[in-house]
C-alpha positions in Angstrom: 82.1 131.0 139.5 80.3 133.4 137.2 77.2 131.7 135.8 76.2 132.8 132.3 72.4 132.9 131.7 71.6 132.6 128.0 68.3 133.0 126.3 68.2 132.2 122.6 66.5 135.5 121.5 68.7 136.7 118.7 68.3 135.9 115.0 68.6 132.3 115.9 64.8 132.5 116.5 64.4 132.3 112.8 65.1 128.6 113.4 62.5 128.2 116.1 60.5 125.0 116.1 63.3 123.1 114.2 63.8 120.2 116.6 66.4 117.5 116.4 67.4 114.6 118.6 70.8 114.2 120.3 71.5 110.8 121.9 67.7 110.2 122.1 67.0 113.6 123.8 64.9 116.4 122.2 67.1 119.4 121.5 65.4 122.6 120.2 66.4 126.1 119.3 63.4 128.0 120.5 62.7 131.0 122.7 63.5 129.8 126.1 66.1 130.3 128.8 69.1 128.0 128.8 71.8 128.1 131.4 75.5 127.7 130.5 78.0 127.9 133.3 81.5 129.2 132.6 83.8 131.9 133.9 86.2 134.2 132.0 89.8 133.6 132.9 90.8 136.5 130.6 88.1 139.0 129.5 87.8 139.6 125.8 90.6 142.1 124.8 92.8 140.5 122.1 92.6 141.0 118.3 93.2 137.4 117.4 94.0 134.2 119.2 94.7 130.5 118.7 94.2 127.5 121.0 95.5 127.6 124.6 98.1 124.9 125.0 100.6 123.8 127.7 99.8 126.8 129.9 100.4 129.4 127.2 98.0 131.2 124.9 99.1 132.7 121.6 97.4 136.1 121.2 97.6 139.2 118.9 97.8 142.7 120.3 98.5 145.9 118.4 99.3 143.9 115.3 101.9 141.6 116.9 101.8 138.1 118.5 103.0 136.9 121.9 102.1 134.5 124.6 100.2 135.0 127.9 99.3 132.5 130.7 95.8 131.9 132.0 96.2 134.8 134.4 96.9 137.2 131.5 100.6 137.6 132.4 102.8 138.2 129.4 105.3 135.3 129.2 106.7 135.9 125.7 106.6 139.5 124.6 104.5 140.7 121.7 107.1 140.8 118.9 106.1 138.2 116.2 104.2 138.4 112.9 102.6 135.0 113.7 102.6 132.4 116.5 101.4 128.8 116.8 100.3 126.9 119.9 103.0 125.1 121.9 103.4 121.3 121.3 105.6 119.4 123.8 107.6 122.5 124.7 108.1 124.1 121.3 106.2 126.6 119.1 106.7 128.1 115.7 106.9 131.9 115.6 107.0 134.1 112.5 110.0 136.5 113.2 109.6 138.4 109.9 107.3 138.0 106.9 107.2 134.3 106.0 110.3 133.6 108.1 109.7 131.2 111.0 111.7 130.0 114.0 111.2 127.6 116.9 111.1 128.9 120.5 110.7 127.3 124.0 108.1 128.3 126.6 110.3 131.2 127.8 110.7 132.6 124.4 114.3 131.4 123.9 115.2 130.2 120.4 115.3 126.5 119.8 116.1 127.0 116.1 116.6 130.6 115.1 116.1 131.6 111.4 119.3 130.9 109.4 120.4 132.6 106.2 119.5 130.6 103.2 117.0 128.3 105.0 113.3 128.7 105.9 111.6 126.3 108.3 108.6 124.5 107.1 105.9 124.4 109.9 105.0 121.0 111.1 102.0 120.9 113.5 103.0 117.5 114.9 106.7 118.4 115.4 106.6 118.4 119.2 105.1 114.9 119.6 108.1 113.2 118.0 111.3 111.7 119.3 114.7 112.4 117.7 113.1 115.3 115.9 113.8 116.3 112.4 112.8 119.8 111.4 111.8 120.4 107.8 113.4 123.4 106.0 113.7 124.8 102.5 116.8 126.3 101.0 117.1 129.4 98.8 116.2 127.2 95.7 113.1 125.8 97.4 114.6 122.4 98.0 113.6 120.4 101.1 115.9 119.0 103.8 115.9 118.4 107.6 117.6 119.9 110.6 118.0 118.6 114.2 117.1 120.7 117.2 120.6 122.2 117.4 120.0 123.6 113.9 122.5 121.3 112.3 121.6 120.0 108.8 121.0 116.2 109.2 119.5 115.6 105.7 120.7 118.0 102.9 118.2 120.0 100.9 118.2 117.9 97.7 114.5 117.1 97.4 111.8 118.9 95.4 109.4 117.9 98.2 109.6 116.1 101.5 106.8 115.3 103.9 107.3 115.9 107.7 108.5 112.7 109.5 105.6 110.7 110.8 107.8 108.2 112.6 111.2 106.9 111.5 110.7 107.5 107.8 109.1 109.8 105.3 108.3 110.2 101.6 110.4 112.4 99.4 110.2 113.6 95.8 112.9 114.3 93.3 111.7 115.6 90.0 108.8 113.3 89.1 110.1 110.4 91.1 109.1 109.3 94.7 110.9 107.3 97.4 111.2 106.9 101.1 114.1 107.8 103.4 114.8 107.3 107.1 115.9 109.9 109.7 119.5 109.8 108.6 118.6 110.3 105.0 119.2 106.6 104.1 117.0 105.2 101.3 114.2 102.9 102.5 112.4 102.8 99.1 114.6 104.0 96.2 113.5 107.1 94.4 112.4 106.0 91.0 109.6 106.4 88.3 107.7 103.3 89.5 105.5 105.4 91.7 103.6 108.6 90.8 103.0 109.4 94.5 103.9 108.1 97.9 102.6 109.0 101.4 103.9 107.4 104.6 101.6 106.7 107.6 102.1 104.4 110.6 104.0 101.4 109.3 102.7 101.6 105.8 103.1 103.6 102.6 100.2 104.6 100.3 101.4 104.4 96.7 100.1 105.5 93.3 100.9 103.4 90.2 101.7 104.8 86.8 98.1 103.9 85.9 96.8 106.3 88.5 95.4 103.8 91.0 96.4 103.8 94.7 97.0 101.0 97.2 99.0 100.4 100.4 102.3 98.6 100.8 104.9 98.1 103.6 108.4 99.5 103.6 109.7 96.4 101.8 107.2 97.2 99.0 105.0 94.2 99.8 101.4 95.1 98.7 98.9 95.0 101.5 95.9 96.8 99.8 95.9 96.3 96.0 95.9 99.5 93.8 92.2 99.9 93.2 91.4 103.3 94.7 91.4 106.9 93.2 93.0 108.3 96.4 94.4 107.1 99.7 95.7 109.8 102.0 96.6 110.1 105.7 93.9 111.9 107.8 93.6 112.9 111.4 93.7 110.4 114.3 95.9 108.0 112.4 93.2 107.2 109.9 93.3 107.0 106.1 90.8 108.8 103.9 90.0 106.6 100.9 88.3 107.6 97.7 87.0 105.0 95.2 87.2 105.4 91.5 83.5 106.2 91.6 84.2 109.2 93.8 82.9 107.8 97.1 84.8 108.5 100.3 85.4 106.5 103.5 88.0 106.0 106.2 90.4 103.1 107.1 92.0 102.7 110.5 95.6 101.7 111.3 94.8 98.0 110.7 93.6 99.0 107.1 90.0 98.1 108.0 87.2 100.4 107.0 85.7 102.2 110.0 83.5 104.3 107.7 82.6 102.6 104.5 83.3 104.5 101.2 79.8 105.5 100.4 79.9 109.3 100.9 80.3 111.9 98.1 82.9 114.7 98.4 80.5 117.2 96.8 77.4 118.1 98.7 75.6 118.9 95.5 75.9 115.2 94.3 72.4 114.1 93.8 71.1 111.1 95.7 74.3 110.5 97.7 75.2 111.1 101.3 78.0 113.6 101.7 81.2 113.7 103.7 81.5 117.1 105.4 84.7 117.0 107.5 87.9 115.1 108.1 88.0 112.8 111.1 88.5 115.2 114.0 90.6 114.6 117.1 88.4 113.1 119.6 86.9 110.6 117.1 84.1 112.1 115.1 83.5 112.8 111.5 80.4 114.6 110.2 78.4 113.5 107.2 75.2 114.7 105.6 72.5 112.2 104.7 68.7 112.6 104.0 68.8 116.2 105.1 70.5 115.4 108.4 74.0 116.2 109.6 75.3 113.1 111.4 78.3 112.7 113.7 79.9 109.3 113.2 82.3 107.8 115.7 85.3 105.6 115.0 83.0 102.6 114.7 80.9 104.3 112.0 77.9 104.6 114.4 75.8 107.8 114.8 76.8 109.7 118.0 74.3 112.5 117.4 72.5 114.2 114.5 70.6 117.3 113.6 68.9 118.9 110.5 71.5 120.1 108.0 69.8 123.5 107.8 70.7 124.4 111.4 74.4 124.4 111.5 77.7 123.6 109.8 80.5 121.6 111.6 83.9 123.4 111.4 86.6 122.1 113.7 86.9 119.6 116.6 89.1 117.8 119.1 89.0 116.4 122.6 88.0 119.9 123.8 84.7 119.9 121.8 83.3 120.5 118.3 82.7 124.0 116.9 79.5 124.4 114.9 78.6 127.5 112.9 74.9 128.4 112.6 73.5 128.8 109.1 71.4 131.8 110.3 73.4 135.0 110.4 73.1 138.1 112.6 70.8 140.8 111.3 73.1 143.6 112.2 76.2 142.4 110.3 75.4 139.3 108.4 78.0 137.2 110.4 77.2 133.7 111.7 77.0 132.5 115.3 79.4 129.8 116.6 78.7 127.4 119.4 80.3 124.3 121.0 79.1 120.8 121.6 80.7 117.7 123.1 81.1 114.3 121.3 77.6 113.3 122.6 76.1 116.4 121.1 75.5 118.3 124.4 75.8 122.0 124.2 78.8 123.4 126.0 78.6 127.0 124.8 75.6 128.7 123.2 75.4 130.3 119.7 76.5 133.8 120.8 80.1 133.8 119.7 81.9 135.2 116.6 84.7 132.7 117.1 85.7 129.7 119.3 88.8 127.6 119.6 88.6 124.8 122.3 91.4 123.1 124.0 91.7 120.4 126.6 90.6 120.7 130.3 87.6 122.9 129.5 89.6 125.9 128.4 88.2 127.7 125.3 89.5 130.7 123.4 86.3 132.7 122.6 85.3 135.9 120.9 81.8 137.1 121.8 81.9 140.3 119.7 85.2 140.3 117.8 87.7 140.5 120.6 89.1 137.3 122.1 89.2 136.1 125.7 89.8 132.9 127.5 87.1 131.1 129.4 86.8 128.0 131.5 83.8 125.7 131.4 82.1 124.5 134.6 83.3 121.0 135.4 79.7 119.8 135.5 79.4 121.0 131.9 82.4 119.2 130.6 
């Protein structure tokens, strides 16, 4: 396995002597040699790339997107204007400008573009049973197809969320309601609610007075309407904002795992600030007393570092991408690096882009072009 020796000697040295603790260990950016062990599965060569998923990697070459495997063999030809990662055997592809279809891992159409309809991309589509695929008609109204391309719910709604189970929220004019997978009404569409959002077995609702609470599908109130906002977030959590503008998170049992004490605006004086959504893998980043803190699903600090060092960007079970706040002298661009949920460095700040996935595979761009690398098992 190719071992990559990395010494932090670039403009990151401007942050030398700034120390921070990760899980009780001293972690410094200073002029010393650090060893990171990984090998390139595919050397950097592609213009753009997204996450490697289900054995296929969406990449852009000569202005068009296709899919290659981890040995850089072309599996789906470069022919698309855009391409998403595969999820349970399906991926959205942009066959012409703003016109999307669904394909299988061999590039065969699952749902081809149809005249008068445009698919609405749903990043969770492949994880669902008895799938309903959202589309919009020529008038912009929402409906749903099955995987054969047959219309199962006619396009009669001014808005419809993707299905998050057996039911979803829909809007007609200024009125909201809830329907099931066959289009049958679960909560009638009427003026009683200014907004609805389905999640798990509950529905977040907004009253005509502008306050939000949570009810079940029979409209029995579970959480009284007392919040400014309640919206589904990642990992099955709810992001809750109080009328005072403080934000926290509830879990599927409607219990606060992160108390609503964080401001949305990092310029709010005297308040800790929420920096990110809850990422897959179970961390949310907040800023408090000049420190960026990674909180787990129990609201406890997993690791922390001075805010001035780096900005959290994305995260999932494959790792958390941070962007340094110091830029490169030659082009003014930032460095990106990767840490795990304990704060251990997986990749150093020498990349212009990173997109991790599971099993230690990371799409990485050292100097603009993208390749695919594999972390050493001892590093993961």
